[in-house]
TILODREN-217534 format. One record per residue (C-alpha): x, y, z; residue in three letters. Coordinates in steps of 0.02 Angstrom, whole numbers, plus 50000, padded with zeros to 5 digits. Layout:
- px;py;pz;aa
- X;Y;Z;ala
...
// end
This chain:
- px;py;pz;aa
- 46533;61681;42128;met
- 46634;61539;42204;ile
- 46742;61424;42097;lys
- 46814;61253;42130;asn
- 47003;61247;42140;phe
- 47073;61201;41969;gly
- 46902;61214;41886;asp
- 46833;61358;41784;ser
- 46650;61313;41812;lys
- 46561;61413;41949;pro
- 46480;61308;42086;ile
- 46382;61455;42159;leu
- 46312;61605;42067;thr
- 46210;61753;42126;met
- 46021;61732;42115;ile
- 45942;61881;42029;asn
- 45775;61896;42118;thr
- 45697;62046;42205;pro
- 45648;61961;42369;arg
- 45695;61802;42458;ile
- 45590;61728;42598;phe
- 45628;61597;42729;thr
- 45513;61467;42802;asp
- 45590;61393;42960;ala
- 45508;61261;43069;lys
- 45551;61162;43224;val
- 45488;60988;43179;leu
- 45537;60903;43342;his
- 45566;60989;43510;asp
- 45611;60853;43632;gly
- 45698;60848;43800;arg
- 45862;60788;43724;lys
- 45854;60828;43538;thr
- 45778;60954;43417;met
- 45754;60940;43229;phe
- 45735;61098;43125;cys
- 45708;61133;42940;glu
- 45723;61293;42837;cys
- 45675;61332;42657;asn
- 45728;61483;42553;ile
- 45597;61535;42424;leu
- 45560;61679;42306;asp
- 45395;61773;42299;ala
- 45324;61646;42175;lys
- 45363;61500;42290;gly
- 45514;61434;42192;lys
- 45628;61337;42310;leu
- 45811;61394;42303;tyr
- 45883;61304;42454;ala
- 45831;61184;42591;lys
- 45923;61143;42752;ala
- 45889;61032;42901;ser
- 45983;61005;43063;ala
- 45976;60900;43220;thr
- 46026;60982;43384;phe
- 46071;60905;43552;phe
- 45983;60998;43693;val
- 46100;61037;43839;thr
- 45982;61140;43946;gly
- 45854;61279;43952;leu
- 45891;61457;43894;leu
- 45879;61593;44025;asp
// end
């Protein structure tokens, strides 16, 4: 559990679930930029977190 400084209310608590799954996708794979998205779900499909990011492509991986 993480708390804010000077605040007694937790901002993050542990999720009590047996399994967590991720669903990650590359939505755009261009020559100069990439856009990716990731969801964190439980076995019933309940969404716990969602993230997205834009990346600048600097070259090919070897």
